[in-house]
C-alpha positions as CSV (number, residue, x, y, z in Angstrom):
1,M,30.3,1.0,13.2
2,G,26.5,0.4,13.6
3,R,27.1,-3.2,14.8
4,R,29.7,-2.0,17.4
5,L,27.3,0.6,18.7
6,G,24.5,-1.9,18.9
7,N,26.7,-4.3,20.8
8,R,27.6,-1.6,23.3
9,R,24.0,-0.8,24.0
10,K,23.2,-4.5,24.3
11,A,25.9,-4.7,26.9
12,R,24.5,-1.8,28.9
13,Y,21.0,-3.3,28.7
14,L,22.1,-6.7,30.1
15,A,24.0,-4.8,32.8
16,G,20.8,-3.1,33.8
17,M,21.9,0.4,32.6
18,K,19.6,2.8,30.9
19,P,20.5,3.4,27.2
20,N,21.7,6.7,26.1
21,P,18.9,9.1,24.9
22,D,18.3,9.3,21.2
23,P,20.6,11.6,19.2
24,A,19.0,14.8,17.9
25,P,16.9,14.2,14.8
26,P,15.8,17.0,12.5
27,D,12.5,17.4,14.6
28,L,13.3,16.9,18.4
29,L,9.6,17.1,19.2
30,A,8.2,14.8,16.6
31,P,6.4,11.8,18.3
32,T,8.4,8.9,19.5
33,F,7.1,5.6,18.5
34,V,7.6,2.9,21.2
35,L,7.4,-0.8,20.1
36,V,6.5,-2.7,23.2
37,R,7.8,-6.4,23.4
38,P,7.9,-6.8,19.6
39,Q,8.2,-10.4,18.6
40,M,9.6,-10.4,15.0
41,G,12.6,-8.5,13.8
42,E,11.0,-8.2,10.4
43,N,8.1,-6.2,11.9
44,I,10.5,-3.8,13.7
45,G,12.3,-3.1,10.4
46,A,9.0,-2.6,8.6
47,A,8.0,-0.2,11.3
48,A,11.2,1.8,11.0
49,R,10.9,2.0,7.2
50,A,7.3,3.3,7.5
51,M,8.3,5.9,10.0
52,L,11.1,7.3,7.7
53,N,8.8,7.3,4.8
54,F,6.8,9.9,6.7
55,G,9.6,11.8,8.2
56,L,9.7,10.3,11.7
57,E,13.0,9.1,13.2
58,R,12.4,8.5,16.9
59,I,11.8,4.8,17.5
60,R,12.3,2.9,20.7
61,V,12.2,-0.8,21.3
62,V,11.2,-2.3,24.7
63,A,12.3,-5.8,25.6
64,P,12.2,-7.3,22.1
65,R,11.5,-11.1,22.2
66,D,14.5,-12.1,20.0
67,G,17.0,-9.8,21.5
68,W,18.9,-6.8,20.2
69,P,20.4,-5.9,17.8
70,N,18.4,-7.9,15.3
71,P,19.7,-8.4,11.7
72,R,16.3,-9.1,10.4
73,A,15.0,-5.8,11.6
74,V,17.9,-4.0,9.8
75,A,17.2,-6.0,6.6
76,L,13.5,-5.2,6.5
77,A,14.2,-1.6,7.3
78,S,15.5,-1.3,3.7
79,G,17.4,2.0,4.1
80,A,16.0,3.1,7.4
81,G,18.3,1.0,9.4
82,R,20.0,4.1,10.9
83,L,16.9,4.7,13.0
84,L,17.5,1.3,14.7
85,D,21.0,2.2,15.8
86,F,19.4,4.4,18.5
87,A,16.4,2.4,19.3
88,G,17.5,1.0,22.6
89,P,16.7,-1.5,23.7
90,Y,14.8,-0.3,26.8
91,P,14.0,-2.7,29.7
92,D,10.4,-1.5,30.1
93,I,7.9,1.1,29.0
94,Q,8.6,3.4,31.9
95,A,12.2,3.7,30.8
96,A,11.2,4.3,27.2
97,I,8.8,7.1,28.0
98,A,10.6,8.7,30.9
99,D,11.3,11.8,28.9
100,C,7.9,12.2,27.4
101,D,5.1,14.5,28.5
102,Y,2.1,12.8,26.9
103,V,1.7,9.1,25.9
104,L,-0.8,7.5,23.5
105,A,-1.5,3.8,23.5
106,T,-2.7,2.1,20.3
107,T,-5.2,-0.7,20.7
108,A,-8.1,-2.2,18.7
109,R,-9.8,-3.8,21.7
110,G,-12.2,-2.4,24.3
111,R,-10.5,-1.8,27.6
112,E,-11.9,-1.7,31.2
113,L,-10.1,1.6,31.6
114,T,-11.5,5.1,31.7
115,K,-9.5,7.0,29.1
116,P,-10.2,9.3,26.0
117,V,-10.3,7.1,22.8
118,L,-9.0,9.1,19.9
119,T,-9.0,8.5,16.1
120,P,-5.6,8.6,14.4
121,E,-6.5,12.0,13.1
122,R,-7.4,13.4,16.5
123,A,-4.4,11.7,18.1
124,M,-1.9,13.3,15.7
125,A,-3.7,16.6,15.9
126,T,-3.2,16.4,19.7
127,A,0.5,15.5,19.2
128,R,1.0,18.4,16.9
129,A,-0.6,20.9,19.4
130,L,1.6,19.5,22.2
131,R,4.7,19.8,19.9
132,A,3.9,23.5,19.3
133,A,3.8,23.8,23.1
134,G,7.3,22.3,23.4
135,K,6.0,19.0,24.7
136,R,7.2,15.4,23.8
137,V,4.8,12.7,22.8
138,A,5.2,9.0,22.8
139,V,2.9,6.5,21.0
140,L,2.9,2.9,22.3
141,F,2.5,-0.1,19.9
142,G,1.9,-3.6,21.4
143,P,3.4,-7.0,20.5
144,E,2.1,-8.7,17.4
145,R,0.2,-11.6,19.1
146,A,-2.1,-9.8,21.5
147,G,-1.3,-6.1,21.5
148,L,-0.7,-4.0,24.6
149,E,-1.9,-5.4,28.0
150,N,-4.1,-3.3,30.3
151,A,-1.0,-2.6,32.5
152,D,0.7,-1.1,29.5
153,V,-2.4,1.0,28.5
154,A,-2.7,2.3,32.1
155,L,0.6,4.2,31.5
156,A,-0.9,6.2,28.7
157,N,-2.8,9.5,28.8
158,A,-5.2,8.4,25.9
159,I,-5.9,5.5,23.6
160,V,-5.7,5.6,19.8
161,S,-8.1,3.3,18.0
162,V,-8.2,2.9,14.2
163,P,-11.8,2.5,12.8
164,V,-11.2,-1.0,11.3
165,N,-13.6,-3.8,10.5
166,P,-14.9,-4.9,13.9
167,D,-15.0,-8.6,12.6
168,F,-11.3,-8.4,11.8
169,A,-9.7,-5.7,13.7
170,S,-6.1,-7.1,13.9
171,L,-3.4,-5.0,12.2
172,N,0.1,-5.8,11.5
173,L,2.6,-3.9,13.6
174,G,4.1,-2.3,10.5
175,Q,0.7,-1.3,9.3
176,S,-0.2,0.3,12.6
177,V,3.0,2.4,12.7
178,L,2.4,3.5,9.0
179,L,-1.2,4.6,9.7
180,L,0.0,6.9,12.5
181,A,3.0,8.1,10.7
182,Y,1.1,8.9,7.7
183,E,-1.5,10.9,9.7
184,W,1.3,12.8,11.3
185,R,2.9,13.6,8.0
186,R,-0.5,14.6,6.5
187,Q,-1.2,17.2,9.2
188,T,2.3,18.7,9.5
189,T,3.2,18.9,5.7
190,A,1.4,21.3,3.4
191,V,0.5,19.1,0.3
192,A,-1.9,20.2,-2.3
193,P,-4.8,17.7,-2.6
194,E,-4.5,17.7,-6.3
195,V,-1.8,18.8,-8.7
196,L,-1.5,18.6,-12.5
197,A,1.8,17.1,-13.6
198,L,2.6,18.8,-16.9
199,A,5.8,16.7,-17.7
200,G,7.4,19.8,-19.1
201,K,4.5,20.8,-21.3
202,D,2.8,24.2,-21.3
203,M,-0.9,24.6,-20.6
204,A,-3.0,25.9,-23.5
205,S,-4.1,29.4,-23.2
206,A,-7.8,30.3,-23.0
207,L,-7.5,31.8,-26.5
208,E,-6.0,28.6,-27.9
209,V,-8.8,26.5,-26.3
210,E,-11.3,28.9,-27.7
211,K,-9.9,28.6,-31.3
212,L,-9.9,24.8,-30.9
213,G,-13.7,25.1,-30.1
214,D,-14.2,27.2,-33.1
215,H,-12.5,24.6,-35.3
216,F,-14.6,21.8,-33.9
217,E,-17.8,23.7,-34.3
218,D,-17.0,24.5,-38.0
219,R,-16.2,20.9,-38.8
220,L,-19.2,19.5,-36.9
221,T,-21.6,22.1,-38.4
222,A,-20.4,21.0,-41.9
223,A,-21.0,17.4,-40.9
224,G,-24.5,18.1,-39.8
225,F,-23.8,17.2,-36.2
226,F,-25.8,20.0,-34.6
227,Y,-29.3,18.6,-35.2
228,P,-32.0,19.6,-34.7
229,D,-31.4,23.4,-34.8
230,T,-33.3,24.0,-31.6
231,K,-30.7,21.9,-29.7
232,A,-27.6,23.4,-31.4
233,P,-26.9,26.2,-28.9
234,G,-27.0,23.7,-25.9
235,M,-24.8,21.2,-27.7
236,K,-22.2,23.9,-28.5
237,I,-22.2,25.1,-24.8
238,A,-21.7,21.4,-23.8
239,L,-18.7,21.1,-26.1
240,R,-17.2,24.4,-24.9
241,N,-17.5,23.2,-21.3
242,M,-15.8,19.9,-22.2
243,W,-12.8,21.7,-23.7
244,S,-12.4,23.9,-20.7
245,R,-12.7,21.0,-18.2
246,L,-10.0,19.0,-19.9
247,N,-7.1,21.2,-18.9
248,L,-5.5,20.7,-22.3
249,T,-1.9,21.3,-23.0
250,R,-0.7,23.4,-26.0
251,A,0.6,20.2,-27.6
252,E,-2.7,18.5,-27.2
253,V,-4.5,21.4,-28.7
254,Q,-2.2,21.3,-31.8
255,T,-2.7,17.5,-32.0
256,L,-6.5,17.9,-32.1
257,H,-6.3,20.6,-34.7
258,G,-4.1,18.3,-36.8
259,M,-6.6,15.4,-36.4
260,L,-9.5,17.6,-37.7
261,R,-7.4,18.8,-40.6
262,Q,-6.4,15.3,-41.5
263,I,-10.1,14.0,-41.4
264,A,-11.2,17.0,-43.5
265,R,-8.5,16.2,-46.2
266,H,-9.5,12.6,-46.3
267,L,-13.2,13.3,-46.6
268,T,-13.1,16.5,-48.6
269,P,-10.2,16.8,-51.1
270,G,-8.8,20.2,-50.8
271,G,-10.1,20.7,-47.3
272,S,-7.9,22.4,-44.6
C-alpha cells in the first residue's frame, strides 16, 4: 500500500502538481521539519526515526537528489517509515512551507542576512508559543554537503544555530533533526529530572533506617571505631547522614542487618 501511495505522489510531482497535504497526526500544530534537497536516503530515514523518537510526525522532503520514494530512506527509518509515506516530495521550499505561519532555518554558518539567531532551546520555545496561538511552524534543514543557501534562509523568519565547536561545526542531517526534536519534546513533555527506579521494591521507612543506624553504632562502638571520644558525636552524625542519603530499600536494610549479624557471629561466638 505504501509503495502504491508513493508512486502516485511521484507521478503528481513529475506532472508538476502539488502533493496532497499531510494527514492529521496526533498534534496538528507540532513543527513540520522540512528537508531541503537531501542527498542521501539514509539520512532522510535517520531524520524520520529521530523525529518519531520524540513524538514529531510531520516531515516534508523538497527535491531529493536521488528521487522519491527512496527505499534506503525507508530502511533507515527503522519503524518510522510511515512518516515518509506523506513526506512529499515537494518541488521547492515555497510549496513545502505554504501552509506555515513561521519558518525557522537551521545553519551553522554566519550569513550576510539580518535575522534573529536563536539557540535550539529558544527556537523550540518560540515554536511552542506559536503552537499555543494556533500557528504552524516549519523548520528547514539543508542538504548534507553545504547546508541551506542564502536564498533558502531568506525565506525564514529566524535562524537556528547550534552552539557547536567552531572549528568543526558540521552536523549530520539526522543529528541536526534529533537535536531540534529532542528540544521540542523536552519543552512540551513533563519529565521529572530524576526518578528512583525501585524495581518493585519498597523504600525503607525512616524508622527502619534509624534502627539500622543504631545497629551499626552498637557494633562500631563495640569494635572501638569511634575514637577519640571527642570526635565520636561528629562521626555518628556523619554515618546517620550517609544512611539517609542512600535512599535504601527495605530489602537493602535487611541485608545490611544480616551482614552485621554474620560478622558478629564470626568474630564473637554467641553474638547476634
